[in-house]
N, C-alpha and C positions, 0 to 999 in steps of 0.2 A: 242724674249727676253721679259719676263713678267716684269711688274712694279717692283716686288720684286727682280728680278735679275739685274735690271739696277743699275749701280753705282750711289750712291747718298750721300749727306752730310746733316746733320741736319741743318735746317735754323738757329737755335740758334748758331751754330758754325760760320756761316758766319756773323751774326749780331754782335757777340762778337769780331770779328777781327777788331781792330781800323784802320788797314792799308787799309781796304776796304771802310771805311767811309759810310757804309750802315745804313739806318734808316727805320724801318718798319712803313708804313703808312696805310696798309690794310692787310687783310688776316686773316686766322683762328687763334684763341688763341692757346697757347701751342706750341711755336716755337721749343721746345725740341722734340716734336713728329712729326713735319712736316719735310719731307725729300725733298730736292731739287735735281733733276736729270738733269735739263736743265735750262740754263740762256739765256734770250733774252732781246732785247731792242725794244721799240716801242714808237711812239707818236700818233698812231691811236686812235681815240676816244673810240672805243669799241673793244678791242682785244679778248673778251671772246669767239667768235666763233672759234678762232684759238688755244685755250688752252685746253689741255686734262688732266692736273693734273701733279703736281711735278715741275712746272715751277717757276722760280724766274723771275719776269718781272721787268725790270729796265726802268725808264722813267725820263726825265728831267722835266716833268710836263707841257710841252708846251700847251697841249690841255685839261688839267684838268679844271674843272669848278671853279668859283671863291670861292665857299664855300667848305672848306675842307671836311666836312661830306658828302656832296652830291657827290663830286668828287671821294673820296675813295670808296664809296659804289658802284660806277660804276665798279670798278676794283676788287671788292671782292664779289663774288657770294656766299661765304660760311659764311658770317657774319649773325648772327641772326638779325631779324628786331628789331628796337628800339622803 
């Protein structure tokens, strides 16, 4: 099954649902274009070797660094440098 054939939902739909209580802290801009096909949870420090695209990664933030900007950058390979 190719990525375009996988069932998916727009990230904006998930973020807009108050029952889910989700908050975007990292990831590419344009949530309406980003499609999520897999949801996972992790507390490992660097999950990027295990991500292939289309994942929504949930974390309680246990292992995030103390500064928000540095910690979210770790989890967001697609953000442009600032």
